[in-house]
C-alpha positions in Angstrom: 26.1 -7.0 14.2 25.6 -3.6 15.7 24.6 -4.8 19.1 21.5 -2.5 19.2 18.4 -4.1 20.5 14.9 -2.5 20.8 13.3 -2.5 24.1 10.8 -5.3 24.0 8.0 -3.4 25.6 8.3 -0.5 23.1 8.5 -2.9 20.2 5.3 -4.6 21.2 3.5 -1.3 21.8 4.6 0.0 18.4 3.5 -3.2 16.6 0.2 -3.3 18.4 -0.7 0.2 17.6 0.5 -0.2 14.0 -1.9 -3.2 13.7 -4.8 -1.3 15.3 -4.3 1.9 13.2 -3.9 -0.1 9.9 -6.9 -2.2 10.7 -9.0 1.0 11.4 -7.8 2.4 8.1 -8.9 -0.7 6.2 -12.4 -0.4 7.8 -13.0 3.2 7.8 -10.9 5.1 5.2 -11.5 4.8 1.4 -8.9 5.2 -1.2 -5.2 4.6 -1.6 -4.5 4.6 2.1 -6.0 1.1 2.2 -3.2 -0.1 0.0 -0.6 1.4 2.3 -2.3 -0.1 5.3 -2.4 -3.5 3.6 1.3 -3.4 2.8 2.2 -2.4 6.3 0.1 -5.2 7.9 1.5 -7.7 5.4 5.0 -6.7 6.5 4.1 -6.9 10.2 2.5 -10.4 9.7 5.4 -11.7 7.6 7.8 -10.4 10.2 5.8 -12.2 13.0 5.7 -15.4 11.1 9.5 -15.2 10.5 10.1 -14.5 14.2 8.2 -17.5 15.3 9.8 -19.6 12.7 13.3 -18.4 13.7 12.6 -19.2 17.4 11.4 -22.7 16.4 8.0 -22.1 17.9 5.2 -24.5 17.2 2.9 -24.2 14.2 0.1 -23.2 16.6 2.0 -20.0 17.4 2.8 -19.3 13.7 -0.7 -20.0 12.3 -2.4 -16.6 13.1 0.3 -14.6 11.3 0.5 -17.0 8.4 -3.3 -16.9 8.0 -3.6 -13.2 8.2 -0.7 -12.8 5.8 -2.5 -14.9 3.3 -5.7 -13.0 3.7 -4.0 -9.6 3.2 -2.2 -11.0 0.3 -5.5 -12.2 -1.3 -6.9 -8.7 -0.6 -4.0 -7.1 -2.5 -4.3 -9.5 -5.4 -8.0 -8.8 -5.8 -7.3 -5.1 -5.7 -4.7 -5.5 -8.4 -7.1 -7.4 -10.6 -9.9 -4.8 -10.1 -7.5 -2.0 -10.9 -6.3 -3.7 -14.0 -9.9 -4.4 -15.2 -10.9 -0.8 -14.6 -7.9 0.4 -16.6 -8.7 -1.9 -19.5 -12.4 -0.7 -19.5 -11.2 2.9 -19.6 -8.9 2.2 -22.5 -11.7 0.4 -24.3 -14.0 3.3 -23.8 -11.4 5.8 -25.1 -10.9 3.6 -28.1 -14.6 3.4 -28.9 -15.0 7.2 -28.4 -12.1 7.8 -30.8 -13.6 5.4 -33.4 -17.0 7.1 -33.1 -15.4 10.5 -33.5 -13.6 9.3 -36.6 -16.7 7.8 -38.1 -18.6 11.0 -37.5 -15.8 13.0 -39.2 -15.9 10.7 -42.2 -19.7 10.9 -42.4 -19.6 14.7 -42.2 -17.0 14.8 -45.0 -19.0 12.5 -47.2 -22.1 14.8 -46.6 -20.0 17.8 -47.6 -18.9 16.0 -50.8 -22.4 15.5 -51.9 
């Protein structure tokens, strides 16, 4: 389409360093940077799988990127489930606190009426 092609050596270096840096972030850095690193690694692995598929490579060459893509996808699904459960628990705690505050107000009002 445009005729532009990246230099193969630079592309391999960039991809390799991106994988190493994202892997180090997954191991060493806590917090939301892990999500970003997971999405970047997932994009690289899906891209690698598609490249091997488009070149009609054998399955043995596609398997590592496919397996790592599935592992990263599982990690993201588990992270989503944990975040959703934590949010539900926080909402439940807030609801219980509000109910206890309302019941205390009612009991205080009933004591004042006596």
